[in-house]
N, C-alpha and C positions, 0 to 999 in steps of 0.2 A: 242341957241349955235349950233353950225352944231355935226354933227354926226362926222367927220375930224377932230374937236375941241378938243372930246373925245377919239378918239381911237389913234390918232398922239400920245401923251403922254404916254399912253400905252402901243405900238407898242415900244417906246425903251425900257423898261422894258422887252420885250418880251409877251407879256397880250396884250386880245382881249376883249371886253367889252362883246360879245356876252359870248362869252364861259365861262367868271363872271359871268355871268347872272344864267346861265347853272348849274354855280358851288352853288351858293346861292340858286336855288329853289333846289336842288340835296340837300344842306345841311337841308335846312327847312324842305323837306320830310323823312328826318332821324331823325327830331324830333318829326314829329307827323305822325300819319296815317288817316289823317281828310285830303278829300280831295279838302273842302269845303274853310280850311283856305288858300291851295294854290290859289285857284281860287281866292278868294278874293285878297290876300296879291299879286299877281302877275299878276291877269289878264289874267288868262291862261284858256282855255275849258276843260268842264268836263273830255272829251276824254287824255289830257294832262296831267292835275294833276295827273288821276288817272298812268299814263303811269312811271310820276314820284314816287308814292308811291307803285308800281308792282317794282320800280326798287331798292326802298332806303330799302323795306320789302319784299325780296323776298322768304322770310323764310314763311310767312305769308300768302300770297298770292295765289289763288285759281284762277282757270281758269273761267274767265267770257264772256260769248260767248255772249253775248251785247257789250262786249268792245272788240272783238277780230278783 
């Protein structure tokens, strides 16, 4: 299936596939604070998984000099 075949019906309703994916990852991050879960489920890099975890749980996040 081509990207256009996926995106065209979504655009008709005002959606974008990449935006839906971002929303889905963020929603999953809100339900867990386990970056390994996000890495395995969505194929994210460790750095990206941590960014989602920090965004979803800002009150729990502490500055990590390695991830900065």
